[in-house]
N, C-alpha and C positions, 0 to 999 in steps of 0.2 A: 397555419397553427393558429387557434384563438384557445388562449390559457392552455387548458392540457386536450384538449379535443383539436381533431383535424378539420378543416372545413369539409365540406360535403363532396368536394372535387378531389379530397386526399383519400377517400376513402377506400379500403381494399376488399372486395368479396373473399370471403373465407369460404371454403369447401362444404361449410355443415348448413347450408342452404336448407331453410325448411318453409313449406306451403304451411301457412295456419289458416282457420274459416275466423272470419270478423262476424261477431253476434251483429244483433239489431242496433243494438246501442254503439255501435261503432269499437267493441272493445275485440282485444286480441291477446292470446296468452302467449307468454314468452316462455319457451322451452325453459325446464328447470337446469338444462346444463348452462345455457346462456344468463340466464338470474344469478346461479351462483358465480359464472365466471366475473360477471360486472357487480357484483355486489347488491341487486336487486332486490330486498325484500319487500314484504308487504309495507305498503306506504310510501315506498320508494318514488322521487320524481323524476321523471324522464323530459328529454325535449324531443320533440319529433320534427326534422327540420326535413322541406322542402328539396326535393334533390331533381335533377334532368332524370334519373331512372326511377323516381318514386318516392316515398318517404323514408326518412333514417329516423330509427329510433336509440337514443343514446342516453346514459345517465346525466341527469342534469349538469347544468355546467356552474350554475348559481347556487346561492344559499336555498334551504326550504321556505316554504312559505310562510311558516311561523316564525323563523329566525328574520325573513324580511320584514314581516307585520310588527315584530315588536321593534325592531330598528326605526320605522314608520313613525310609531308613536314614542319612543324615546324623547325624553324632555318636553312632551307636549302637555303635561297635565297644568292645568290654569284653575283647578277648584280650591286655592290659596291656601291649602294645609302644608303644614310644617311636618317632618319627619315624627314629632312627637305627636301631632294630631293625628297621623294615620297611624302609627303604632297604637294609640286608644283607640280607634275605630275597629283596627284588626283584631285586638285582644279581648275586647269586649269590656274594658274599663268603666266601670260606673261613675269613678271619681274624674273631675274634670280639672 
């Protein structure tokens, strides 16, 4: 197991196998029953893992891209502004 997810070799097929058609852009619609079961709403991120039997799609095992982007940018500001200067700029204060 890796985190809360099984390795591809640990995957067990469930009897609800369905055949879906892929679009020219490589998109596949995941059936509503499975989206609800695994909490996959609009904008949800998934991992696609190559297995010996094909591709495995599962909920993303890491944080969202937005959360990761914020983490990478944290503490990287180098504009030389202190908190008071930032508040002055964001509030539109005319006083210096």
